[in-house]
C-alpha positions, 0 to 999 in steps of 0.5 A: 630374434637370437644372432645366428652365432659364430662358432667354430675353428678354422685354419685359414693362411695369408696369401701372397698379397695378404688376403685373407680368405673369410670361412665360409661360415664366417661369412654367413654370421655376417651376411645375416648379421649385418643386412648382407654388407660385405665387411667384417671389422677387425681389432687387435684383442686387450689382452691377447696378441690376437684379433677380434673381428665383428660384425657391425652390430657388434660394434653397438654392443661395445658402445653399450658397454662403454655408456653402461660403465660411463653414462651417456655423456661426454668424459675423459675417461669415456673418451680414453676408453672409446679410444681403446674399444674403436681406435684401432678398428678397421672394416675390411671390404671382402670380394666376391671371395669373402678375402680381405687384405690385411693390413700390417698393423693387424699383422702385426698386433697379432703376431700374424705370419702365414697360417691363421686361426679363425676361433668362433664365440658366439658374437664374435670370433678371434685370429690367432697366430695357430702357435702362439694360442696354442702357447697361450690358451689351449687348457684341453689341448683341443686347440693344438690337436685342432692345428696338427689335423689341420696341417696335416690335411694341407702337407697330403693336399699340396 
């Protein structure tokens, strides 16, 4: 059975207590993939000032990539790569409303302020500072258009 993918873009906001509400669509994917474990795994993206979010099963995929590259045994190179893949992962529990507290390290890694941009990538998702995402990865203008629309919608609702 093919796992339900993380899809679409969503805007989110850090509240005064540094809580983030995970988009409902992403919570549904997590619930399906991880037998309703109310948690999300987050780490810093290796190449961008963004966070990578995923379920427990995706961490198994990362382990498989590590084993394919280095074999199943132990080696210094494998352990160094494992530090990059797993050393900075935070497992964040979700409350009944799908919120979790984002730690200082995660916020600083992704240069996050109050606005958050969630981007589904199928097997996992990214969390960006919207302005950084526009500057670094928005090749066709779709991200800028989405962010502008969401900012306008939020301003109207306040």
